[in-house]
N, C-alpha and C positions, 0 to 999 in steps of 0.2 A: 287418365292414369299416366303417371310418369313412367318412362321406360325403365326397365331394370338397369341399375348401374352396371357399366361394363368396365373391364380393366382399363386403366388409364395408361397413357403413353409412358413407356419406360424412359424414353429420351427426355421427356419433360421433367420426370423425377430427378434425373441426373444433371439437369441444367445447372451449369455453374460449377459442377464438381471437378470437371476435368482440368480446369485451369487454376483451381484453388491450390493454395499451399498444402502439401501433404504433411500429415502428422509423422512424428518420428517412428511410430510403431504401426499405427492403423492406416489402412487405405480403404476408401469407399468410392473409387472412381469406376468400378465395374460391378456387375451383379454378383460375381463370385467373390470379389473383395468385400462387398457389403456383407455377404453371408459369413465369410471368414471372420470379419471384425465383430459382427453380432455374436457369433459363436464364442469368441474369446471373452467378450464382455459378459455374456451370459454365464460363462464358467466362473469368471472372477466374482461376479455378484453372488453366485450360489455358495461360494466359499464363506460368505458373510452370513449365511442363513444356517441356523443351528437346529431348525425344526425337524430335520431328517436324521438327527443323531440320537442315539440311545439315551433315554432319560430326559429328552427335551420335548417341547410342546410343538406339534406340527402347526404350521400356518402363520406363525408370528415371528417377527424380528425381535432381537434382544431388547427388552424393556418390560414395563413402562419406566419412564424416568423416575417417578416417585418411589419405585421399589429399588432403584439403584442397579437394575439389571441391564440397562442400556438406554439409548436415547430415543427409542421408537415406541410409538403408540400402537394399539391393537389394529386400528384401521389401515396402517401402513403395510401390514402383512397382507391384507386383502388387495391393496394396490399392487404389491409385488406379484401376487398370484396373477392378477390381471395382465401385468406386463409380460409375464411368461406365456400366458395364453396368446397374446398378440404375437410374441416372438415365434411360437410354434406355428401359428396361422400364417405368418408372413415368410418364414424360412423353411418350414417343413421339418424342422429338427424336433424329434419326439423325446429327446434325452431327459427332459425334466417333467414330462406329463404325469408320471406316477406321483412324483413329489408334489406337484401342483394339486392334483386331485385329492391326495391325502390331506394336504394343508387346508384346502377349502372345506372339505367334509368334516374335518375335526373342529371347525369353528362355527358350525351352523347353529349351535345352541340347543337347549333342551326342547324348544318348540319349533325347531327348524326354520327360524326366521332371523338368524344372525343377531340374536340378543342373548349371548351366553351370560349366565349369572355372575361368573367370575370376572367379567369385565364391566359390570354395572357402574363402578365408580368413575369410569371415563367413557360412558356410553352416550354418544351424541347421535342425533338423527343423521348427521353426515358420516359418522363412523359406520353405522349400520348401512347407510346408503352406499358407501364405497364397496362393501362386501356384496351388496345387492347388484351393483353395476358389474362386478366381476362375474357373478352368476349369470347375469344377462348376456355378458360378452361370451361366456362359454356356450350358451344356447345359440347365439347369433353366428358364432364361428364354427359351430358343429364340433366343439371340443368333445372328445370321447365321453359318452354318457356314463354315469356311475352305475354300479350294479343295481339291479331292480329293487333291492331291499334298502337302498340308500336314497336320500333326498335327491331329486333331479334338478338340473340347472334352472329350467324355466319355472318350476314350482317354487324354488328358493327366491328367485327374483319377484315372483308374484306375492310371496309371503311378506317380503320386505315392503313392497308397495302397499299391500293390504293393511299392514300394521300402521303405516304412515298415513294412509288415507282415512283411517278410522277417526271419528270425531274426537277421540281422546287425545289426539296429537294436534288438534287445531282448536283455537279459542278465539274469542272476539277481540282480544287485545290487538291493537295495530290494524284492525280490520281483517284479521285472519293470519294465515301463515303459520309455519311450524317454528317452534323454539329450537335453539341450538341443541340443548341437552334433552334427554328423555326423562330420567328421574328428576323429580322436582328438587331433590337435595343437592344435585350436582352444581358446582360453580358454572355459571353460564346459562342456567335455566331462564334467567331474566333477559336473555338476548335472543333476538330473532335475526338470523343471518342468511346471507345468500347461499352459502354452500349447502346448508341443510335443505333448503327449499329447492336449490338447484339439482341436488341428487334426486329428489322426488320428481321433479319436472323431467329430468333426463331419463329415469327409469320408466316413467309413465309414457313418454313419447315413444320410447323404443318398444315397450309392450304393446302400445297401440298398433305400431307398424307390424310387429311380429304376429299378433293374434287377430288383427282386424277388429278389435273390440273397442268401440267408440267411448266406452266408459273411461278407459285410460286416457284417451285424448282429451276428454272433457276436463278431467282433473288437471292434466298438464296445461291446458289452456287457462284454466282458472288460476293455477299457480303462477303462470306468466303474468296474468293480469294483476295479481297481487304484488309481485315484484316490481312491476311497472308503476302501479298506483302508489305504492309506499315510497317510491323514489330511489330504490336500490339500483335501478338502471337509469342513468342520466338521460333526460329527454333531449338534450342538445348534442352532447358529444358521444353518447352511448357507452361511456365508461361504466363499469359494473362495480358498485361499492360493497363494502363488507357486511353491514348490518346496522341495527339500532336496538335500543333497550326498551323493554316493555313498560317500565315505569314512566317513560317519556313518550309513550305511544309510538315508539320507533321514529320519532321526528329528529332525534339527535343522531343523525346518520353518521356512522364512521366511514369516512370517505377514502379509507385506504383501499388500494386497488391491487388485487392479486390475480395472476395470470390464469389460475385454474378456475376462478369464478367466471371470468369471461369465456373461457373455453368450454366449460360444462354447459353453459347456456347456449353457446353457438352450436355445439353438437346437438343438443336437445331440440333447438329450433330447426336444425337441418332435418332431423328425423320427422318432425311435424310437417315440414315442407314436403318431404317425400310421401308421408302418409296421406296428406290432403291433396295429393296429385298436383303439387306445385302451386298451392294457394298463394296469391300475391302477397298477402300480409306476412306470411311466414318467410317467403323469399326475401322480402325487404328486411325483416328482422335478422335473418342470417347475414345478409350483406352488410348491414350497419354494425352489427356486433363484430363481424370479422374485420371490417375496415378499422374499427376502433382498436381492436386487439392488436392487429399487425402494426398499427401506427404507434401504439403506446408501449408495447412490450418487445419491439425489435430495436436493437441498438447494434451498430456495426455488423449488420447482417446476421444477428443471432438473437435468440430469445434472451431477455434480460428482465430479471425480477425487480422492477423499479422500486418496490417498497423496501427492499432490504439490501440490495447489492451496493457495493462501494460506488460513490462516496457516502451513501446513506447509512450503511452499517453492515452487520453480519447477519446472514439469514439463519433462522431457527431450523431445527431438524425437520419440521413440517414443511417449511418453505423450500427446503433443499430437495423436495421431490416434485415440485410443481411443473418444471419444464417437461418432464416426461409425459405427464398427462396432456399437456398442450399438444405435443407432437402426436400422441396417439389419437386424441379426440379430433384434432383438425384433419388428420389423414383420413379418418372415416367420414368426416364432414364432406371431404372432396369426393367421396364415393356416393353418398346418398343425396348430395346436392351438387351434381357434377359441374354446374356452371362456376363453382367456386374454385375448381382445381387450378385454373390458370394463376390465381393469386396464392393459393395455399402451397402448392407443391414446390415452386421455386424458393419460397421463403423457408420451408422446412428443409430443403436440400442445403441451402447456405448455412442454416443454423446447425444442421448435423455435421457439416464440415468443421465449423467452429468448435463443436463439441469434441470431436475426436482430435482436433489439433492440440487441445490442452491435456489429453490423456497421455502424459509423458512422465508421470511421477514414480518415485520410489525406485527400489532396486530392479523391478521388472521393466521399468521404462514404459509401462502401460496403465498405471493407476490414474483414475479419472477424478477430477474435481468438479466443482459446480459453477465457477465463475468463468464462463466461456468467452465473454466479449474481449477480455484482455489478451487471449491467445496464450496465456502462460498458466502452468499447473499451479493450483493452490491446494495444498494438502487438506484432506477432509477433516483432519484434527483441528483445523482452524474453526470449523463449525461444531467441534466437539462431537463428531459422528464417526462411525466406522467406515463410512463411504457407501453404504447400501443405497441411500437415496441418490447419491451422485451417479452410481453405476446404473440404477434404474432409469435415470434420465437419458444417459447416453445409449443404453440398450434400446430404449423406446425411439430415440431420434434416429439411430442407425436402422433398426428394423423397419421403421415406417417408410424408409426410402423404397421399400419393396411393395408398397401399397398398390402401385400401378398394375401389378400382375396378380394381385390377390382377389379372391372372390369377395363380393360385397356381403354385408350381413344378410343372413338368410331370414326367412319367415316360415310360418307354418305351411304356407303355400308354395314356397320355393326350395324345399328340401330340409327344413328344420326337423330334427328328430327328437329334441328334448320334450319330455312329458310335463305338462302343466297340471295345475290343481286349482279348483275354484278358491280364490283368495289365498292360494298357497297353503291352505290348511288353517288359516287364521279365522276364528269364529267370532271375533269381536270381544269386547270386555276390556278389562284393565290392561293397559299397554305399558305400565310402569311409569306413567307420566302424571297421573292424577295425584295431587297433594292429599294428605289425609284430611278427612272431613273434621269439622270442629266438634269438640266433645260437648255433648248435650247433658242436660240435667238427668235425663233417663239413663244415659251412659254412666254418670256418676253414681246414681242410685243402684244400678245393676252391679257396678264395681264394688260398692259397699256391701251388698248382699253376698257377693262371692267371697269378699274378704272375711265376713262373719262366719260363713260356712267353713272356710279354711281354718279359722281360729278354733271353732267348736270341734272340727274334725281332729285337729292336732291335740286338743285337750282330751278328747275321748280316747285317742290312741295312747296318750300318756297314762291315763288312769287304767286302761286295759292292760298295758304293759306292767304297771305296778301290781295289779291284781294277780297277773300270771306269775309274778315273782313270789 
């Protein structure tokens, strides 16, 4: 059994910060300075959230783009809620807990599985998965439990996992794996990608550790094997690729690399390493993914989104949130796989310094952008956003500097209080993914009979009305 993760050295976390150039407004060279900076960034980010205002929808950022309401998709609201859960856990600031609880519970959907019908048009397995990971985080961090008559954090994570583990989400194309989108009519249904399967892998590995139920671990291991066998994880350099199309049996691999794909697998593998009591194969997977991630996505001592940052181009609103997930997920990796801390923590510390160095914009002198490596502020309007994703990244980077003194994710056996539910309440059946079956001769005959009945019924009503006149 691996020893329970212990608080990491605060000195190691702050390595490199004391001699780094300080930002015009923000300081992160001491614990108190980190908390003050995180508090200010959290405040500024909340100003961009409208879900706690009268007449607005709790849990979501302004959007979706297709409706002209803002640049953000539904899943990014879930990511924001997760960022604030980590902020609370690491700083102890409870200021936003009520807003976060309200936002999450408002988006659980009719079946309490994060599949709300009003977001079906953009509902992917990864979208649902991000909300599921936020619920899992709430259980692991002992975020205040909802009232007894409301869905509970662990049960919500189990519900997401159960819907995704159901055979209706998996087919034989490409040898298995989940599709990107859930409804068959959504654009992207013909694509099987890493992030959708990565969310499932990540939640499963964490549920395995939390509940000590090997069923979750078995599915997580199978998902890893599929990602490896289909070639989404490069067997030589361990880069993580984006996905492939079903009509090509997923052999037309899109070799674009995104930092959150690498990070979600690294964290999931770390939880599997912890759950399996340090099993060698999971330790090797963590190490190789981590080395590849740090080598590929660090530039000038800061996280760098290689697929879209200059000179390659301008990042989309989705990509403008990836750095925060990397900071958050790698910080927890250092807790559940402690041997990685000596690599992860100094890298995150330097990246966080670069992040705050560029938060010098607009009239406040503290507005944050996304392009950290240049050291200069780039206004969020360049990426056509309000700046919510950019603030999420910096809040995550700064808050994560406190991981050394934070409690590790709990389990049912180490103080977890969240209540679970078998399958999270999911009883199987249609998951919104099955395409409609082909129309048969019997269907056509039945439709014809129904049509004749309707015609005769209408005629009868017509003659009856005439007779009554």
